[in-house]
ZASE-534949 format. One record per atom (N, C-alpha, C, O): x, y, z; atom name; residue number from 1. Coordinates in steps of 0.05 Angstrom, whole numbers. Example, Ala and Ser with C-alpha at 12.3 -4.5 7.8 and 13.67 -1.06 7.14 Angstrom:
{xx: 264	yy: -114	zz: 156	atom: N	n: 1} .
{xx: 246	yy: -90	zz: 156	atom: CA	n: 1} .
{xx: 264	yy: -66	zz: 156	atom: C	n: 1} .
{xx: 285	yy: -66	zz: 169	atom: O	n: 1} .
{xx: 257	yy: -45	zz: 142	atom: N	n: 2} .
{xx: 273	yy: -21	zz: 143	atom: CA	n: 2} .
{xx: 258	yy: 1	zz: 157	atom: C	n: 2} .
{xx: 268	yy: 23	zz: 161	atom: O	n: 2} .
This chain:
{xx: 2072	yy: 1962	zz: 501	atom: N	n: 1} .
{xx: 2086	yy: 1943	zz: 489	atom: CA	n: 1} .
{xx: 2113	yy: 1936	zz: 491	atom: C	n: 1} .
{xx: 2129	yy: 1951	zz: 480	atom: O	n: 1} .
{xx: 2123	yy: 1912	zz: 506	atom: N	n: 2} .
{xx: 2145	yy: 1905	zz: 509	atom: CA	n: 2} .
{xx: 2165	yy: 1901	zz: 485	atom: C	n: 2} .
{xx: 2155	yy: 1891	zz: 464	atom: O	n: 2} .
{xx: 2188	yy: 1907	zz: 484	atom: N	n: 3} .
{xx: 2206	yy: 1912	zz: 463	atom: CA	n: 3} .
{xx: 2231	yy: 1887	zz: 471	atom: C	n: 3} .
{xx: 2235	yy: 1875	zz: 492	atom: O	n: 3} .
{xx: 2244	yy: 1884	zz: 447	atom: N	n: 4} .
{xx: 2272	yy: 1868	zz: 453	atom: CA	n: 4} .
{xx: 2284	yy: 1888	zz: 461	atom: C	n: 4} .
{xx: 2279	yy: 1911	zz: 454	atom: O	n: 4} .
{xx: 2303	yy: 1881	zz: 478	atom: N	n: 5} .
{xx: 2322	yy: 1905	zz: 493	atom: CA	n: 5} .
{xx: 2351	yy: 1892	zz: 506	atom: C	n: 5} .
{xx: 2355	yy: 1868	zz: 502	atom: O	n: 5} .
{xx: 2366	yy: 1904	zz: 517	atom: N	n: 6} .
{xx: 2391	yy: 1887	zz: 530	atom: CA	n: 6} .
{xx: 2386	yy: 1890	zz: 560	atom: C	n: 6} .
{xx: 2375	yy: 1907	zz: 572	atom: O	n: 6} .
{xx: 2401	yy: 1861	zz: 570	atom: N	n: 7} .
{xx: 2404	yy: 1862	zz: 601	atom: CA	n: 7} .
{xx: 2432	yy: 1856	zz: 603	atom: C	n: 7} .
{xx: 2447	yy: 1845	zz: 587	atom: O	n: 7} .
{xx: 2436	yy: 1864	zz: 628	atom: N	n: 8} .
{xx: 2471	yy: 1866	zz: 637	atom: CA	n: 8} .
{xx: 2467	yy: 1840	zz: 660	atom: C	n: 8} .
{xx: 2449	yy: 1840	zz: 675	atom: O	n: 8} .
{xx: 2483	yy: 1823	zz: 659	atom: N	n: 9} .
{xx: 2485	yy: 1809	zz: 686	atom: CA	n: 9} .
{xx: 2508	yy: 1785	zz: 675	atom: C	n: 9} .
{xx: 2513	yy: 1779	zz: 652	atom: O	n: 9} .
{xx: 2520	yy: 1775	zz: 699	atom: N	n: 10} .
{xx: 2543	yy: 1754	zz: 699	atom: CA	n: 10} .
{xx: 2564	yy: 1767	zz: 680	atom: C	n: 10} .
{xx: 2575	yy: 1753	zz: 663	atom: O	n: 10} .
{xx: 2570	yy: 1796	zz: 684	atom: N	n: 11} .
{xx: 2592	yy: 1803	zz: 672	atom: CA	n: 11} .
{xx: 2592	yy: 1799	zz: 636	atom: C	n: 11} .
{xx: 2613	yy: 1796	zz: 623	atom: O	n: 11} .
{xx: 2566	yy: 1798	zz: 625	atom: N	n: 12} .
{xx: 2557	yy: 1800	zz: 595	atom: CA	n: 12} .
{xx: 2531	yy: 1818	zz: 585	atom: C	n: 12} .
{xx: 2513	yy: 1822	zz: 601	atom: O	n: 12} .
{xx: 2531	yy: 1827	zz: 564	atom: N	n: 13} .
{xx: 2503	yy: 1842	zz: 549	atom: CA	n: 13} .
{xx: 2497	yy: 1815	zz: 544	atom: C	n: 13} .
{xx: 2513	yy: 1797	zz: 540	atom: O	n: 13} .
{xx: 2464	yy: 1813	zz: 544	atom: N	n: 14} .
{xx: 2447	yy: 1793	zz: 531	atom: CA	n: 14} .
{xx: 2425	yy: 1812	zz: 521	atom: C	n: 14} .
{xx: 2417	yy: 1832	zz: 533	atom: O	n: 14} .
{xx: 2415	yy: 1802	zz: 492	atom: N	n: 15} .
{xx: 2389	yy: 1801	zz: 485	atom: CA	n: 15} .
{xx: 2365	yy: 1792	zz: 504	atom: C	n: 15} .
{xx: 2364	yy: 1768	zz: 512	atom: O	n: 15} .
{xx: 2347	yy: 1809	zz: 511	atom: N	n: 16} .
{xx: 2328	yy: 1803	zz: 522	atom: CA	n: 16} .
{xx: 2300	yy: 1811	zz: 507	atom: C	n: 16} .
{xx: 2293	yy: 1833	zz: 499	atom: O	n: 16} .
{xx: 2287	yy: 1785	zz: 507	atom: N	n: 17} .
{xx: 2264	yy: 1789	zz: 501	atom: CA	n: 17} .
{xx: 2241	yy: 1783	zz: 516	atom: C	n: 17} .
{xx: 2242	yy: 1768	zz: 536	atom: O	n: 17} .
{xx: 2217	yy: 1795	zz: 505	atom: N	n: 18} .
{xx: 2198	yy: 1798	zz: 529	atom: CA	n: 18} .
{xx: 2185	yy: 1772	zz: 532	atom: C	n: 18} .
{xx: 2182	yy: 1758	zz: 512	atom: O	n: 18} .
{xx: 2176	yy: 1765	zz: 556	atom: N	n: 19} .
{xx: 2165	yy: 1739	zz: 564	atom: CA	n: 19} .
{xx: 2135	yy: 1741	zz: 555	atom: C	n: 19} .
{xx: 2122	yy: 1762	zz: 554	atom: O	n: 19} .
{xx: 2124	yy: 1715	zz: 547	atom: N	n: 20} .
{xx: 2098	yy: 1718	zz: 539	atom: CA	n: 20} .
{xx: 2077	yy: 1726	zz: 566	atom: C	n: 20} .
{xx: 2057	yy: 1740	zz: 567	atom: O	n: 20} .
{xx: 2090	yy: 1712	zz: 586	atom: N	n: 21} .
{xx: 2071	yy: 1720	zz: 611	atom: CA	n: 21} .
{xx: 2091	yy: 1722	zz: 633	atom: C	n: 21} .
{xx: 2101	yy: 1703	zz: 644	atom: O	n: 21} .
{xx: 2096	yy: 1751	zz: 639	atom: N	n: 22} .
{xx: 2114	yy: 1759	zz: 660	atom: CA	n: 22} .
{xx: 2106	yy: 1747	zz: 689	atom: C	n: 22} .
{xx: 2085	yy: 1745	zz: 701	atom: O	n: 22} .
{xx: 2132	yy: 1741	zz: 696	atom: N	n: 23} .
{xx: 2126	yy: 1729	zz: 723	atom: CA	n: 23} .
{xx: 2138	yy: 1744	zz: 749	atom: C	n: 23} .
{xx: 2162	yy: 1741	zz: 756	atom: O	n: 23} .
{xx: 2122	yy: 1757	zz: 761	atom: N	n: 24} .
{xx: 2133	yy: 1775	zz: 783	atom: CA	n: 24} .
{xx: 2139	yy: 1800	zz: 768	atom: C	n: 24} .
{xx: 2125	yy: 1811	zz: 752	atom: O	n: 24} .
{xx: 2166	yy: 1807	zz: 777	atom: N	n: 25} .
{xx: 2185	yy: 1830	zz: 774	atom: CA	n: 25} .
{xx: 2197	yy: 1828	zz: 743	atom: C	n: 25} .
{xx: 2204	yy: 1847	zz: 730	atom: O	n: 25} .
{xx: 2197	yy: 1801	zz: 735	atom: N	n: 26} .
{xx: 2212	yy: 1791	zz: 709	atom: CA	n: 26} .
{xx: 2188	yy: 1797	zz: 683	atom: C	n: 26} .
{xx: 2166	yy: 1788	zz: 682	atom: O	n: 26} .
{xx: 2200	yy: 1813	zz: 663	atom: N	n: 27} .
{xx: 2183	yy: 1813	zz: 643	atom: CA	n: 27} .
{xx: 2203	yy: 1807	zz: 618	atom: C	n: 27} .
{xx: 2194	yy: 1807	zz: 595	atom: O	n: 27} .
{xx: 2224	yy: 1803	zz: 623	atom: N	n: 28} .
{xx: 2239	yy: 1790	zz: 600	atom: CA	n: 28} .
{xx: 2257	yy: 1770	zz: 600	atom: C	n: 28} .
{xx: 2267	yy: 1767	zz: 622	atom: O	n: 28} .
{xx: 2264	yy: 1755	zz: 584	atom: N	n: 29} .
{xx: 2287	yy: 1733	zz: 585	atom: CA	n: 29} .
{xx: 2304	yy: 1733	zz: 565	atom: C	n: 29} .
{xx: 2299	yy: 1743	zz: 542	atom: O	n: 29} .
{xx: 2329	yy: 1722	zz: 572	atom: N	n: 30} .
{xx: 2350	yy: 1725	zz: 558	atom: CA	n: 30} .
{xx: 2346	yy: 1702	zz: 531	atom: C	n: 30} .
{xx: 2338	yy: 1679	zz: 533	atom: O	n: 30} .
{xx: 2354	yy: 1714	zz: 506	atom: N	n: 31} .
{xx: 2347	yy: 1700	zz: 483	atom: CA	n: 31} .
{xx: 2372	yy: 1693	zz: 466	atom: C	n: 31} .
{xx: 2371	yy: 1684	zz: 443	atom: O	n: 31} .
{xx: 2398	yy: 1700	zz: 482	atom: N	n: 32} .
{xx: 2423	yy: 1699	zz: 458	atom: CA	n: 32} .
{xx: 2442	yy: 1692	zz: 486	atom: C	n: 32} .
{xx: 2440	yy: 1695	zz: 510	atom: O	n: 32} .
{xx: 2463	yy: 1681	zz: 469	atom: N	n: 33} .
{xx: 2490	yy: 1678	zz: 484	atom: CA	n: 33} .
{xx: 2497	yy: 1708	zz: 495	atom: C	n: 33} .
{xx: 2486	yy: 1727	zz: 484	atom: O	n: 33} .
{xx: 2516	yy: 1712	zz: 518	atom: N	n: 34} .
{xx: 2525	yy: 1739	zz: 527	atom: CA	n: 34} .
{xx: 2542	yy: 1754	zz: 510	atom: C	n: 34} .
{xx: 2557	yy: 1738	zz: 497	atom: O	n: 34} .
{xx: 2545	yy: 1776	zz: 504	atom: N	n: 35} .
{xx: 2566	yy: 1790	zz: 488	atom: CA	n: 35} .
{xx: 2581	yy: 1805	zz: 511	atom: C	n: 35} .
{xx: 2570	yy: 1813	zz: 531	atom: O	n: 35} .
{xx: 2609	yy: 1807	zz: 505	atom: N	n: 36} .
{xx: 2622	yy: 1824	zz: 526	atom: CA	n: 36} .
{xx: 2620	yy: 1852	zz: 514	atom: C	n: 36} .
{xx: 2631	yy: 1866	zz: 531	atom: O	n: 36} .
{xx: 2611	yy: 1867	zz: 496	atom: N	n: 37} .
{xx: 2605	yy: 1890	zz: 483	atom: CA	n: 37} .
{xx: 2577	yy: 1896	zz: 482	atom: C	n: 37} .
{xx: 2560	yy: 1880	zz: 476	atom: O	n: 37} .
{xx: 2573	yy: 1919	zz: 488	atom: N	n: 38} .
{xx: 2538	yy: 1926	zz: 488	atom: CA	n: 38} .
{xx: 2534	yy: 1935	zz: 459	atom: C	n: 38} .
{xx: 2511	yy: 1934	zz: 449	atom: O	n: 38} .
{xx: 2554	yy: 1943	zz: 444	atom: N	n: 39} .
{xx: 2544	yy: 1955	zz: 419	atom: CA	n: 39} .
{xx: 2538	yy: 1928	zz: 405	atom: C	n: 39} .
{xx: 2517	yy: 1925	zz: 392	atom: O	n: 39} .
{xx: 2558	yy: 1906	zz: 407	atom: N	n: 40} .
{xx: 2550	yy: 1880	zz: 394	atom: CA	n: 40} .
{xx: 2523	yy: 1869	zz: 401	atom: C	n: 40} .
{xx: 2506	yy: 1859	zz: 385	atom: O	n: 40} .
{xx: 2520	yy: 1872	zz: 423	atom: N	n: 41} .
{xx: 2490	yy: 1857	zz: 435	atom: CA	n: 41} .
{xx: 2469	yy: 1879	zz: 421	atom: C	n: 41} .
{xx: 2449	yy: 1872	zz: 409	atom: O	n: 41} .
{xx: 2476	yy: 1901	zz: 425	atom: N	n: 42} .
{xx: 2450	yy: 1921	zz: 407	atom: CA	n: 42} .
{xx: 2446	yy: 1917	zz: 382	atom: C	n: 42} .
{xx: 2424	yy: 1924	zz: 373	atom: O	n: 42} .
{xx: 2461	yy: 1907	zz: 367	atom: N	n: 43} .
{xx: 2464	yy: 1897	zz: 336	atom: CA	n: 43} .
{xx: 2451	yy: 1869	zz: 337	atom: C	n: 43} .
{xx: 2433	yy: 1865	zz: 320	atom: O	n: 43} .
{xx: 2458	yy: 1851	zz: 355	atom: N	n: 44} .
{xx: 2442	yy: 1823	zz: 354	atom: CA	n: 44} .
{xx: 2416	yy: 1828	zz: 365	atom: C	n: 44} .
{xx: 2399	yy: 1812	zz: 357	atom: O	n: 44} .
{xx: 2409	yy: 1843	zz: 381	atom: N	n: 45} .
{xx: 2382	yy: 1849	zz: 391	atom: CA	n: 45} .
{xx: 2364	yy: 1860	zz: 365	atom: C	n: 45} .
{xx: 2340	yy: 1855	zz: 362	atom: O	n: 45} .
{xx: 2378	yy: 1873	zz: 350	atom: N	n: 46} .
{xx: 2359	yy: 1881	zz: 328	atom: CA	n: 46} .
{xx: 2352	yy: 1864	zz: 309	atom: C	n: 46} .
{xx: 2329	yy: 1863	zz: 301	atom: O	n: 46} .
{xx: 2375	yy: 1846	zz: 298	atom: N	n: 47} .
{xx: 2373	yy: 1827	zz: 284	atom: CA	n: 47} .
{xx: 2357	yy: 1802	zz: 295	atom: C	n: 47} .
{xx: 2343	yy: 1789	zz: 280	atom: O	n: 47} .
{xx: 2359	yy: 1796	zz: 321	atom: N	n: 48} .
{xx: 2341	yy: 1777	zz: 331	atom: CA	n: 48} .
{xx: 2308	yy: 1789	zz: 332	atom: C	n: 48} .
{xx: 2289	yy: 1773	zz: 329	atom: O	n: 48} .
{xx: 2305	yy: 1815	zz: 336	atom: N	n: 49} .
{xx: 2276	yy: 1824	zz: 333	atom: CA	n: 49} .
{xx: 2268	yy: 1820	zz: 306	atom: C	n: 49} .
{xx: 2246	yy: 1811	zz: 303	atom: O	n: 49} .
{xx: 2283	yy: 1825	zz: 285	atom: N	n: 50} .
{xx: 2276	yy: 1825	zz: 257	atom: CA	n: 50} .
{xx: 2273	yy: 1799	zz: 249	atom: C	n: 50} .
{xx: 2256	yy: 1794	zz: 232	atom: O	n: 50} .
{xx: 2288	yy: 1779	zz: 258	atom: N	n: 51} .
{xx: 2283	yy: 1756	zz: 250	atom: CA	n: 51} .
{xx: 2258	yy: 1740	zz: 263	atom: C	n: 51} .
{xx: 2247	yy: 1721	zz: 251	atom: O	n: 51} .
{xx: 2250	yy: 1748	zz: 287	atom: N	n: 52} .
{xx: 2230	yy: 1740	zz: 307	atom: CA	n: 52} .
{xx: 2208	yy: 1760	zz: 303	atom: C	n: 52} .
{xx: 2190	yy: 1758	zz: 319	atom: O	n: 52} .
{xx: 2205	yy: 1781	zz: 284	atom: N	n: 53} .
{xx: 2182	yy: 1799	zz: 280	atom: CA	n: 53} .
{xx: 2174	yy: 1811	zz: 308	atom: C	n: 53} .
{xx: 2151	yy: 1814	zz: 315	atom: O	n: 53} .
{xx: 2193	yy: 1816	zz: 322	atom: N	n: 54} .
{xx: 2188	yy: 1827	zz: 351	atom: CA	n: 54} .
{xx: 2191	yy: 1860	zz: 348	atom: C	n: 54} .
{xx: 2204	yy: 1868	zz: 330	atom: O	n: 54} .
{xx: 2178	yy: 1879	zz: 367	atom: N	n: 55} .
{xx: 2188	yy: 1906	zz: 365	atom: CA	n: 55} .
{xx: 2216	yy: 1902	zz: 380	atom: C	n: 55} .
{xx: 2224	yy: 1881	zz: 392	atom: O	n: 55} .
{xx: 2230	yy: 1928	zz: 376	atom: N	n: 56} .
{xx: 2258	yy: 1930	zz: 384	atom: CA	n: 56} .
{xx: 2261	yy: 1954	zz: 396	atom: C	n: 56} .
{xx: 2250	yy: 1972	zz: 384	atom: O	n: 56} .
{xx: 2270	yy: 1960	zz: 414	atom: N	n: 57} .
{xx: 2284	yy: 1989	zz: 419	atom: CA	n: 57} .
{xx: 2301	yy: 1998	zz: 399	atom: C	n: 57} .
{xx: 2312	yy: 1981	zz: 385	atom: O	n: 57} .
{xx: 2305	yy: 2028	zz: 396	atom: N	n: 58} .
{xx: 2322	yy: 2036	zz: 370	atom: CA	n: 58} .
{xx: 2351	yy: 2035	zz: 388	atom: C	n: 58} .
{xx: 2353	yy: 2037	zz: 412	atom: O	n: 58} .
{xx: 2374	yy: 2031	zz: 368	atom: N	n: 59} .
{xx: 2395	yy: 2022	zz: 371	atom: CA	n: 59} .
{xx: 2410	yy: 2038	zz: 388	atom: C	n: 59} .
{xx: 2424	yy: 2028	zz: 405	atom: O	n: 59} .
{xx: 2406	yy: 2070	zz: 383	atom: N	n: 60} .
{xx: 2420	yy: 2092	zz: 405	atom: CA	n: 60} .
{xx: 2404	yy: 2093	zz: 430	atom: C	n: 60} .
{xx: 2414	yy: 2103	zz: 450	atom: O	n: 60} .
{xx: 2384	yy: 2084	zz: 429	atom: N	n: 61} .
{xx: 2371	yy: 2082	zz: 457	atom: CA	n: 61} .
{xx: 2380	yy: 2059	zz: 477	atom: C	n: 61} .
{xx: 2381	yy: 2063	zz: 501	atom: O	n: 61} .
{xx: 2386	yy: 2036	zz: 465	atom: N	n: 62} .
{xx: 2400	yy: 2013	zz: 475	atom: CA	n: 62} .
{xx: 2422	yy: 2016	zz: 483	atom: C	n: 62} .
{xx: 2429	yy: 2005	zz: 503	atom: O	n: 62} .
{xx: 2442	yy: 2034	zz: 467	atom: N	n: 63} .
{xx: 2468	yy: 2036	zz: 475	atom: CA	n: 63} .
{xx: 2469	yy: 2058	zz: 494	atom: C	n: 63} .
{xx: 2487	yy: 2055	zz: 511	atom: O	n: 63} .
{xx: 2454	yy: 2082	zz: 498	atom: N	n: 64} .
{xx: 2451	yy: 2097	zz: 517	atom: CA	n: 64} .
{xx: 2442	yy: 2089	zz: 541	atom: C	n: 64} .
{xx: 2450	yy: 2102	zz: 560	atom: O	n: 64} .
{xx: 2428	yy: 2070	zz: 544	atom: N	n: 65} .
{xx: 2415	yy: 2056	zz: 568	atom: CA	n: 65} .
{xx: 2434	yy: 2039	zz: 579	atom: C	n: 65} .
{xx: 2436	yy: 2036	zz: 603	atom: O	n: 65} .
{xx: 2455	yy: 2024	zz: 557	atom: N	n: 66} .
{xx: 2474	yy: 2011	zz: 571	atom: CA	n: 66} .
{xx: 2498	yy: 2031	zz: 582	atom: C	n: 66} .
{xx: 2511	yy: 2020	zz: 599	atom: O	n: 66} .
{xx: 2505	yy: 2051	zz: 578	atom: N	n: 67} .
{xx: 2526	yy: 2071	zz: 582	atom: CA	n: 67} .
{xx: 2514	yy: 2079	zz: 610	atom: C	n: 67} .
{xx: 2529	yy: 2079	zz: 629	atom: O	n: 67} .
{xx: 2483	yy: 2087	zz: 614	atom: N	n: 68} .
{xx: 2476	yy: 2093	zz: 640	atom: CA	n: 68} .
{xx: 2482	yy: 2067	zz: 663	atom: C	n: 68} .
{xx: 2488	yy: 2070	zz: 687	atom: O	n: 68} .
{xx: 2477	yy: 2041	zz: 649	atom: N	n: 69} .
{xx: 2476	yy: 2022	zz: 667	atom: CA	n: 69} .
{xx: 2511	yy: 2021	zz: 676	atom: C	n: 69} .
{xx: 2517	yy: 2018	zz: 700	atom: O	n: 69} .
{xx: 2529	yy: 2023	zz: 659	atom: N	n: 70} .
{xx: 2554	yy: 2021	zz: 661	atom: CA	n: 70} .
{xx: 2561	yy: 2043	zz: 680	atom: C	n: 70} .
{xx: 2575	yy: 2037	zz: 699	atom: O	n: 70} .
{xx: 2552	yy: 2067	zz: 678	atom: N	n: 71} .
{xx: 2560	yy: 2084	zz: 701	atom: CA	n: 71} .
{xx: 2550	yy: 2077	zz: 732	atom: C	n: 71} .
{xx: 2563	yy: 2077	zz: 753	atom: O	n: 71} .
{xx: 2522	yy: 2072	zz: 729	atom: N	n: 72} .
{xx: 2510	yy: 2066	zz: 755	atom: CA	n: 72} .
{xx: 2529	yy: 2039	zz: 769	atom: C	n: 72} .
{xx: 2536	yy: 2038	zz: 793	atom: O	n: 72} .
{xx: 2534	yy: 2020	zz: 749	atom: N	n: 73} .
{xx: 2549	yy: 2006	zz: 762	atom: CA	n: 73} .
{xx: 2573	yy: 2006	zz: 776	atom: C	n: 73} .
{xx: 2578	yy: 1993	zz: 796	atom: O	n: 73} .
{xx: 2591	yy: 2026	zz: 758	atom: N	n: 74} .
{xx: 2623	yy: 2034	zz: 769	atom: CA	n: 74} .
{xx: 2613	yy: 2053	zz: 793	atom: C	n: 74} .
{xx: 2626	yy: 2050	zz: 813	atom: O	n: 74} .
{xx: 2594	yy: 2072	zz: 795	atom: N	n: 75} .
{xx: 2587	yy: 2082	zz: 823	atom: CA	n: 75} .
{xx: 2579	yy: 2066	zz: 847	atom: C	n: 75} .
{xx: 2583	yy: 2073	zz: 870	atom: O	n: 75} .
{xx: 2567	yy: 2044	zz: 839	atom: N	n: 76} .
{xx: 2564	yy: 2024	zz: 857	atom: CA	n: 76} .
{xx: 2585	yy: 2014	zz: 874	atom: C	n: 76} .
{xx: 2587	yy: 2014	zz: 899	atom: O	n: 76} .
{xx: 2605	yy: 2006	zz: 851	atom: N	n: 77} .
{xx: 2627	yy: 1989	zz: 862	atom: CA	n: 77} .
{xx: 2646	yy: 2011	zz: 877	atom: C	n: 77} .
{xx: 2662	yy: 2005	zz: 895	atom: O	n: 77} .
{xx: 2643	yy: 2037	zz: 867	atom: N	n: 78} .
{xx: 2662	yy: 2056	zz: 883	atom: CA	n: 78} .
{xx: 2648	yy: 2064	zz: 906	atom: C	n: 78} .
{xx: 2660	yy: 2079	zz: 923	atom: O	n: 78} .
{xx: 2625	yy: 2056	zz: 910	atom: N	n: 79} .
{xx: 2611	yy: 2068	zz: 932	atom: CA	n: 79} .
{xx: 2617	yy: 2039	zz: 959	atom: C	n: 79} .
{xx: 2622	yy: 2043	zz: 983	atom: O	n: 79} .
{xx: 2613	yy: 2016	zz: 946	atom: N	n: 80} .
{xx: 2624	yy: 1986	zz: 963	atom: CA	n: 80} .
{xx: 2653	yy: 1994	zz: 975	atom: C	n: 80} .
{xx: 2659	yy: 1993	zz: 998	atom: O	n: 80} .
{xx: 2670	yy: 2003	zz: 952	atom: N	n: 81} .
{xx: 2698	yy: 1999	zz: 959	atom: CA	n: 81} .
{xx: 2704	yy: 2022	zz: 986	atom: C	n: 81} .
{xx: 2720	yy: 2018	zz: 1004	atom: O	n: 81} .
{xx: 2687	yy: 2047	zz: 981	atom: N	n: 82} .
{xx: 2690	yy: 2068	zz: 1008	atom: CA	n: 82} .
{xx: 2682	yy: 2056	zz: 1029	atom: C	n: 82} .
{xx: 2695	yy: 2062	zz: 1050	atom: O	n: 82} .
{xx: 2661	yy: 2037	zz: 1031	atom: N	n: 83} .
{xx: 2648	yy: 2021	zz: 1058	atom: CA	n: 83} .
{xx: 2663	yy: 2006	zz: 1068	atom: C	n: 83} .
{xx: 2665	yy: 2004	zz: 1093	atom: O	n: 83} .
{xx: 2679	yy: 1989	zz: 1049	atom: N	n: 84} .
{xx: 2698	yy: 1969	zz: 1060	atom: CA	n: 84} .
{xx: 2723	yy: 1982	zz: 1063	atom: C	n: 84} .
{xx: 2742	yy: 1970	zz: 1072	atom: O	n: 84} .
């Protein structure tokens, strides 16, 4: 079952809701304006899911996944800087 979760892009964290019909590789779509802080985005995702009666990932799971994403992006940037 698809759950409401977080998505990072364009320098912001977004609430991502499951698409009714996934198109190709994309299973979620942005449902709220972007947040600069992943913790605020996780809280917004929970609130969005409750209001819309959708399943949602656990807050700590979303925050942990966001940390992993940030670590990956930081390592990717460092790798790009070494190449250039």
